KOLKOL-996124 format. One record per residue: residue in one letter; y, x, z of N, C-alpha, C, O in turn. Coordinates in steps of 0.1 Angstrom, whole numbers, plus 5000, padded with zeros to 4 digits. Atoms other than C-alpha are relative to their C-alpha. Layout:
<recs>
+------+------+------+------+-------+-------+-------+------+------+------+------+------+------+
: code : n_c2 : n_c1 : n_c3 : ca_c2 : ca_c1 : ca_c3 : c_c2 : c_c1 : c_c3 : o_c2 : o_c1 : o_c3 :
+------+------+------+------+-------+-------+-------+------+------+------+------+------+------+
:    A :    Y :    X :    Z :     Y :     X :     Z :    Y :    X :    Z :    Y :    X :    Z :
...
+------+------+------+------+-------+-------+-------+------+------+------+------+------+------+
</recs>
This chain:
<recs>
+------+------+------+------+-------+-------+-------+------+------+------+------+------+------+
: code : n_c2 : n_c1 : n_c3 : ca_c2 : ca_c1 : ca_c3 : c_c2 : c_c1 : c_c3 : o_c2 : o_c1 : o_c3 :
+------+------+------+------+-------+-------+-------+------+------+------+------+------+------+
:    M : 4987 : 5007 : 5001 :  4936 :  5174 :  4936 : 5001 : 4990 : 5011 : 4991 : 4983 : 5014 :
:    N : 4997 : 5009 : 4989 :  4951 :  5155 :  4965 : 5010 : 4990 : 4996 : 5022 : 4993 : 4996 :
:    T : 4990 : 5010 : 5005 :  4967 :  5123 :  4952 : 5003 : 4990 : 5011 : 4997 : 4990 : 5022 :
:    V : 4996 : 5010 : 4991 :  4983 :  5094 :  4969 : 4988 : 4992 : 5004 : 4986 : 4988 : 5016 :
:    M : 5012 : 5008 : 4998 :  4950 :  5075 :  4966 : 4990 : 5007 : 5009 : 4982 : 5000 : 5016 :
:    D : 5009 : 4993 : 4991 :  4932 :  5102 :  4985 : 5004 : 5000 : 5014 : 4996 : 5004 : 5023 :
:    R : 4994 : 4999 : 4986 :  4954 :  5100 :  5016 : 4994 : 4989 : 5008 : 4990 : 4978 : 5003 :
:    A : 5004 : 5010 : 4990 :  4943 :  5081 :  5047 : 5011 : 4989 : 5001 : 5008 : 4978 : 5002 :
:    E : 4988 : 5009 : 5000 :  4978 :  5066 :  5048 : 5011 : 5006 : 4993 : 5011 : 5019 : 4991 :
:    I : 4988 : 4995 : 5006 :  5010 :  5069 :  5030 : 5012 : 4994 : 5007 : 5011 : 4985 : 5014 :
:    V : 4988 : 5006 : 4995 :  5046 :  5063 :  5040 : 5006 : 4993 : 4988 : 5010 : 4999 : 4978 :
:    L : 4993 : 5009 : 5010 :  5060 :  5034 :  5020 : 5014 : 4998 : 5004 : 5016 : 4993 : 5015 :
:    W : 4985 : 5002 : 4997 :  5098 :  5033 :  5019 : 5005 : 4988 : 4992 : 5002 : 4986 : 4980 :
:    V : 4994 : 5012 : 5006 :  5116 :  5001 :  5012 : 5015 : 5000 : 5003 : 5019 : 5002 : 5014 :
:    R : 4986 : 5000 : 4999 :  5153 :  4998 :  5006 : 5005 : 4986 : 5005 : 5001 : 4976 : 5000 :
:    H : 4994 : 5012 : 4995 :  5173 :  4972 :  5026 : 5012 : 4996 : 4992 : 5017 : 5004 : 4983 :
:    E : 4989 : 5005 : 5008 :  5200 :  4951 :  5011 : 5013 : 5008 : 5003 : 5021 : 5009 : 4994 :
:    D : 4988 : 4992 : 4997 :  5227 :  4973 :  5029 : 4999 : 5014 : 4995 : 5007 : 5022 : 4998 :
:    G : 5002 : 4987 : 5005 :  5213 :  5004 :  5012 : 4991 : 5009 : 5009 : 4987 : 5020 : 5004 :
:    R : 5008 : 4992 : 4991 :  5194 :  5018 :  5042 : 4985 : 4999 : 4995 : 4981 : 4990 : 4988 :
:    W : 5015 : 5000 : 5003 :  5157 :  5028 :  5037 : 4993 : 5000 : 5013 : 4997 : 5005 : 5023 :
:    S : 5009 : 4999 : 4988 :  5129 :  5022 :  5062 : 4986 : 5003 : 4995 : 4982 : 4999 : 4984 :
:    G : 5014 : 4995 : 5004 :  5095 :  5038 :  5061 : 4990 : 4994 : 5009 : 4992 : 4991 : 5021 :
:    R : 5011 : 5006 : 4992 :  5062 :  5023 :  5072 : 4988 : 5007 : 4995 : 4985 : 5008 : 4983 :
:    A : 5013 : 4994 : 5003 :  5029 :  5041 :  5073 : 4990 : 4988 : 4996 : 4989 : 4979 : 5004 :
:    V : 5010 : 5010 : 5004 :  5003 :  5020 :  5054 : 4988 : 5007 : 4994 : 4988 : 5018 : 4989 :
:    W : 5013 : 4996 : 5006 :  4967 :  5024 :  5044 : 5000 : 4998 : 4985 : 5006 : 4987 : 4981 :
:    V : 5000 : 5002 : 5015 :  4961 :  5029 :  5007 : 4985 : 5002 : 4996 : 4978 : 5011 : 5001 :
:    V : 5014 : 4999 : 5005 :  4928 :  5024 :  4988 : 5001 : 5001 : 4985 : 5011 : 4996 : 4979 :
:    A : 5001 : 4998 : 5015 :  4918 :  5032 :  4952 : 4989 : 4990 : 4995 : 4979 : 4988 : 5001 :
:    L : 5010 : 5009 : 5007 :  4900 :  5008 :  4929 : 5003 : 5002 : 4985 : 5013 : 4998 : 4980 :
:    D : 4999 : 4999 : 5015 :  4894 :  5016 :  4892 : 5012 : 5009 : 4996 : 5018 : 5006 : 4986 :
:    G : 4989 : 4992 : 5003 :  4920 :  5043 :  4893 : 5014 : 4995 : 5004 : 5024 : 5002 : 5001 :
:    D : 4987 : 5006 : 4995 :  4948 :  5021 :  4908 : 5000 : 5001 : 5015 : 4990 : 5001 : 5021 :
:    A : 4998 : 5000 : 4985 :  4962 :  5023 :  4943 : 5005 : 4986 : 5004 : 5013 : 4980 : 4998 :
:    Y : 4997 : 5013 : 4994 :  4965 :  4992 :  4965 : 5004 : 5002 : 5014 : 4999 : 5010 : 5021 :
:    V : 4996 : 5000 : 4986 :  4982 :  4985 :  4998 : 5001 : 4985 : 5004 : 5001 : 4976 : 4995 :
:    R : 4999 : 5014 : 4994 :  4984 :  4954 :  5021 : 5009 : 5001 : 5012 : 5011 : 5012 : 5018 :
:    S : 4993 : 5001 : 4987 :  5006 :  4943 :  5049 : 4991 : 4996 : 5011 : 4985 : 4985 : 5010 :
:    A : 5009 : 5003 : 4989 :  4987 :  4944 :  5081 : 5004 : 4988 : 5007 : 4995 : 4981 : 5013 :
:    F : 4996 : 5012 : 4994 :  5008 :  4916 :  5094 : 5003 : 4988 : 4991 : 5010 : 4979 : 4994 :
:    G : 4998 : 5011 : 5009 :  5006 :  4894 :  5064 : 5014 : 4998 : 4995 : 5022 : 5008 : 4994 :
:    R : 4986 : 5003 : 5005 :  5037 :  4877 :  5051 : 5011 : 5001 : 5010 : 5022 : 5000 : 5007 :
:    R : 4990 : 4999 : 4990 :  5054 :  4881 :  5084 : 5007 : 5014 : 4999 : 5018 : 5016 : 5005 :
:    S : 4995 : 4986 : 5001 :  5060 :  4918 :  5076 : 5013 : 5001 : 4992 : 5014 : 4995 : 4981 :
:    A : 4987 : 4999 : 5006 :  5096 :  4926 :  5068 : 5000 : 5008 : 4987 : 5006 : 5004 : 4977 :
:    W : 5001 : 4992 : 5012 :  5087 :  4953 :  5043 : 4994 : 4992 : 4988 : 4999 : 4993 : 4977 :
:    Y : 5006 : 5008 : 5010 :  5065 :  4929 :  5024 : 5010 : 4990 : 4994 : 5011 : 4988 : 4982 :
:    R : 4990 : 5010 : 5005 :  5092 :  4902 :  5022 : 5011 : 5007 : 4992 : 5015 : 5001 : 4982 :
:    R : 4990 : 4993 : 5008 :  5117 :  4928 :  5010 : 4995 : 5003 : 4986 : 5002 : 5001 : 4976 :
:    V : 5006 : 4997 : 5013 :  5093 :  4939 :  4982 : 5000 : 4988 : 4991 : 5003 : 4988 : 4980 :
:    L : 5001 : 5012 : 5008 :  5088 :  4903 :  4971 : 5014 : 4996 : 4995 : 5015 : 4990 : 4984 :
:    R : 4987 : 5003 : 5005 :  5126 :  4899 :  4968 : 5005 : 5011 : 4990 : 5017 : 5010 : 4986 :
:    G : 4996 : 4991 : 5010 :  5127 :  4929 :  4945 : 5006 : 5013 : 5005 : 5012 : 5021 : 4998 :
:    A : 4995 : 4988 : 4994 :  5136 :  4957 :  4969 : 4995 : 5013 : 4993 : 4983 : 5013 : 4989 :
:    E : 5005 : 4987 : 5004 :  5134 :  4993 :  4957 : 4990 : 5005 : 5009 : 4991 : 5004 : 5021 :
:    T : 5011 : 4994 : 4991 :  5103 :  5011 :  4969 : 4997 : 5014 : 4995 : 5000 : 5018 : 4984 :
:    A : 5004 : 4986 : 5003 :  5091 :  5047 :  4971 : 4989 : 5003 : 5009 : 4986 : 4997 : 5019 :
:    V : 5010 : 4994 : 4990 :  5063 :  5067 :  4986 : 5005 : 5014 : 5003 : 5012 : 5020 : 4995 :
:    E : 4997 : 4987 : 4997 :  5067 :  5099 :  5004 : 4990 : 5009 : 4995 : 4978 : 5008 : 4997 :
:    A : 5009 : 4991 : 5007 :  5052 :  5127 :  4984 : 5006 : 5014 : 5000 : 5017 : 5016 : 4995 :
:    G : 4995 : 4986 : 5000 :  5055 :  5164 :  4990 : 5014 : 5002 : 5007 : 5022 : 5010 : 5003 :
:    G : 4987 : 4999 : 4994 :  5085 :  5158 :  5013 : 5011 : 4993 : 4993 : 5022 : 4993 : 4998 :
:    A : 4990 : 5008 : 5007 :  5103 :  5137 :  4988 : 4996 : 4986 : 4999 : 4985 : 4982 : 4999 :
:    R : 5002 : 5014 : 5003 :  5107 :  5100 :  4982 : 5000 : 4998 : 4985 : 5010 : 5001 : 4978 :
:    V : 5001 : 5002 : 5014 :  5094 :  5092 :  4948 : 4999 : 4985 : 4997 : 4990 : 4978 : 5003 :
:    P : 5000 : 5015 : 5003 :  5101 :  5057 :  4933 : 4986 : 4996 : 4995 : 4979 : 5003 : 4988 :
:    V : 5012 : 5007 : 5005 :  5071 :  5034 :  4927 : 5003 : 4986 : 4999 : 5013 : 4981 : 5004 :
:    V : 4998 : 5015 : 5001 :  5067 :  4998 :  4918 : 4988 : 4994 : 5006 : 4976 : 4998 : 5004 :
:    L : 5011 : 5008 : 4994 :  5046 :  4973 :  4938 : 4999 : 4987 : 4993 : 5010 : 4980 : 4991 :
:    G : 5001 : 5013 : 5006 :  5032 :  4943 :  4921 : 4989 : 4992 : 5008 : 4979 : 4997 : 5011 :
:    A : 5009 : 5009 : 4993 :  5015 :  4913 :  4938 : 4987 : 4998 : 4992 : 4988 : 4997 : 4980 :
:    V : 5013 : 5002 : 5007 :  4978 :  4909 :  4930 : 4996 : 4985 : 5003 : 4994 : 4981 : 5014 :
:    A : 5004 : 5013 : 4998 :  4968 :  4873 :  4924 : 4985 : 4997 : 4996 : 4980 : 4987 : 5000 :
:    D : 5014 : 5001 : 5005 :  4933 :  4878 :  4909 : 4991 : 5000 : 5012 : 4990 : 5011 : 5019 :
:    P : 5009 : 5000 : 4988 :  4908 :  4867 :  4937 : 4989 : 5011 : 4999 : 4985 : 5016 : 5010 :
:    E : 5011 : 4990 : 5001 :  4881 :  4891 :  4923 : 5006 : 5014 : 5004 : 4999 : 5021 : 5010 :
:    V : 4994 : 4987 : 4996 :  4905 :  4921 :  4926 : 5002 : 5001 : 5015 : 5000 : 5011 : 5021 :
:    V : 4998 : 5001 : 4985 :  4915 :  4910 :  4961 : 4987 : 5003 : 5007 : 4987 : 5010 : 5017 :
:    R : 5013 : 4998 : 4993 :  4878 :  4908 :  4971 : 4996 : 5015 : 4999 : 4991 : 5020 : 5008 :
:    R : 5004 : 4987 : 5002 :  4871 :  4942 :  4956 : 5009 : 5010 : 5008 : 5004 : 5020 : 5013 :
:    V : 4992 : 4992 : 4991 :  4901 :  4957 :  4974 : 4996 : 4999 : 5014 : 4996 : 5009 : 5022 :
:    S : 5006 : 5002 : 4987 :  4887 :  4943 :  5006 : 4988 : 5009 : 5002 : 4987 : 5016 : 5013 :
:    G : 5012 : 4991 : 4999 :  4855 :  4962 :  4999 : 5004 : 5014 : 5001 : 4998 : 5022 : 5008 :
:    A : 4995 : 4986 : 4999 :  4875 :  4994 :  4993 : 5006 : 5003 : 5014 : 5004 : 5014 : 5018 :
:    Y : 4995 : 4997 : 4986 :  4892 :  4990 :  5027 : 4988 : 5002 : 5009 : 4989 : 5011 : 5018 :
:    R : 5012 : 4999 : 4992 :  4858 :  4984 :  5043 : 4994 : 5014 : 4999 : 4990 : 5020 : 5008 :
:    A : 5007 : 4987 : 5003 :  4843 :  5015 :  5026 : 5008 : 5012 : 5005 : 5003 : 5021 : 5011 :
:    K : 4992 : 4989 : 4997 :  4873 :  5038 :  5033 : 5003 : 5001 : 5015 : 5003 : 5012 : 5021 :
:    Y : 4995 : 5000 : 4986 :  4883 :  5028 :  5069 : 4990 : 4993 : 5010 : 4992 : 4994 : 5022 :
:    G : 5009 : 5008 : 4992 :  4854 :  5006 :  5082 : 4993 : 5007 : 5011 : 4992 : 5001 : 5022 :
:    L : 5007 : 4993 : 4989 :  4835 :  5032 :  5102 : 5009 : 5005 : 5011 : 5005 : 5004 : 5023 :
:    S : 4991 : 4995 : 4990 :  4865 :  5046 :  5119 : 5008 : 4989 : 5007 : 5012 : 4991 : 5019 :
:    W : 4991 : 5010 : 4995 :  4886 :  5015 :  5124 : 4994 : 4986 : 4997 : 5001 : 4978 : 4990 :
:    P : 5006 : 5013 : 5004 :  4863 :  4984 :  5122 : 5009 : 4988 : 5003 : 5010 : 4978 : 4995 :
:    G : 4992 : 5011 : 4996 :  4886 :  4960 :  5141 : 5012 : 4999 : 4991 : 5015 : 4988 : 4985 :
:    P : 4988 : 5001 : 5009 :  4918 :  4968 :  5121 : 4996 : 4997 : 4986 : 5003 : 4990 : 4979 :
:    V : 5004 : 5003 : 5013 :  4898 :  4967 :  5089 : 4997 : 4985 : 4998 : 5001 : 4979 : 4988 :
:    E : 5003 : 5014 : 5001 :  4886 :  4932 :  5096 : 5014 : 4992 : 5000 : 5015 : 4982 : 4993 :
:    S : 4987 : 5006 : 5001 :  4923 :  4923 :  5102 : 5006 : 5001 : 4986 : 5012 : 4992 : 4981 :
:    M : 4995 : 4997 : 5014 :  4933 :  4939 :  5069 : 4993 : 4992 : 4990 : 4999 : 4989 : 4979 :
:    N : 5008 : 5008 : 5009 :  4906 :  4919 :  5052 : 5001 : 4985 : 5003 : 4995 : 4977 : 4995 :
:    G : 4999 : 5014 : 4997 :  4915 :  4886 :  5068 : 5009 : 4993 : 4990 : 5016 : 5000 : 4982 :
:    P : 4993 : 5007 : 5010 :  4931 :  4859 :  5047 : 5015 : 5003 : 4999 : 5021 : 5004 : 4988 :
:    G : 4985 : 4997 : 5000 :  4967 :  4866 :  5058 : 5004 : 5013 : 4994 : 5013 : 5014 : 4985 :
:    A : 4997 : 4987 : 5006 :  4967 :  4903 :  5050 : 4995 : 5001 : 4986 : 5002 : 5007 : 4977 :
:    A : 5005 : 4999 : 5014 :  4945 :  4900 :  5019 : 5009 : 4993 : 4990 : 5010 : 4997 : 4978 :
:    A : 4991 : 5006 : 5009 :  4970 :  4876 :  5004 : 5012 : 5008 : 4997 : 5020 : 5005 : 4988 :
:    T : 4988 : 4991 : 5003 :  4996 :  4904 :  5005 : 4996 : 5012 : 4992 : 5003 : 5022 : 4991 :
:    T : 5005 : 4988 : 5008 :  4975 :  4928 :  4983 : 5010 : 5003 : 4989 : 5014 : 4994 : 4981 :
:    M : 4991 : 4996 : 5010 :  4998 :  4948 :  4961 : 4995 : 5013 : 4993 : 4989 : 5022 : 5000 :
:    R : 5004 : 4988 : 5008 :  4991 :  4974 :  4933 : 5012 : 5008 : 4999 : 5023 : 5004 : 4995 :
:    L : 4990 : 4990 : 5002 :  5012 :  5005 :  4932 : 4999 : 5005 : 4986 : 4989 : 5009 : 4981 :
:    T : 4999 : 4995 : 5014 :  5023 :  5014 :  4897 : 5010 : 5011 : 4999 : 5018 : 5014 : 5008 :
:    D : 4991 : 4989 : 5003 :  5042 :  5043 :  4881 : 4997 : 5012 : 5009 : 5006 : 5020 : 5012 :
:    L : 5004 : 4989 : 4992 :  5023 :  5067 :  4903 : 4999 : 5013 : 4992 : 4997 : 5024 : 4998 :
:    G : 5000 : 4988 : 5008 :  5022 :  5091 :  4874 : 5012 : 5010 : 5003 : 5011 : 5022 : 5000 :
:    Q : 4988 : 4992 : 4997 :  5056 :  5103 :  4886 : 4998 : 5007 : 5014 : 5006 : 5016 : 5017 :
:    V : 5002 : 4994 : 4987 :  5042 :  5113 :  4920 : 4993 : 5013 : 4999 : 4983 : 5014 : 4993 :
:    P : 5007 : 4987 : 5001 :  5035 :  5150 :  4924 : 4988 : 5001 : 5008 : 4986 : 4993 : 5017 :
:    E : 5011 : 4998 : 4991 :  5003 :  5163 :  4938 : 5004 : 5003 : 5014 : 5014 : 5011 : 5016 :
:    L : 4996 : 4998 : 4986 :  5004 :  5163 :  4976 : 4993 : 5012 : 5006 : 4981 : 5014 : 5002 :
:    S : 5007 : 4990 : 4993 :  4996 :  5192 :  4998 : 4992 : 4993 : 5011 : 4995 : 4982 : 5015 :
:    A : 5010 : 5006 : 4990 :  4967 :  5186 :  5022 : 5006 : 4999 : 5014 : 4999 : 4995 : 5023 :
+------+------+------+------+-------+-------+-------+------+------+------+------+------+------+
</recs>
């Protein structure tokens, strides 16, 4: 089975206030059966700020945009473990970017994707 969490990256779609959608490729990691993403540019990222304001979000799955919910993670232990998941999944191939993703600015933007049960299995 090839799920969202198995992918190297996903396309996260966020709806603008004027109704337009914009997509951004983001790295996704799995921890205890949940999927997590972070903003590589911390709180400066426009998609992250839109999500915090309650913007609609979706992931691209099987050629379709499927709605998902993103929730901010405040638990420092979960944030630390997500950092370990980023290191394990991407560290050998992308050590510099992984250290950026695990820096305090990006780590503070850790979000859990929920409602992924609606996402169909993805083709490889």
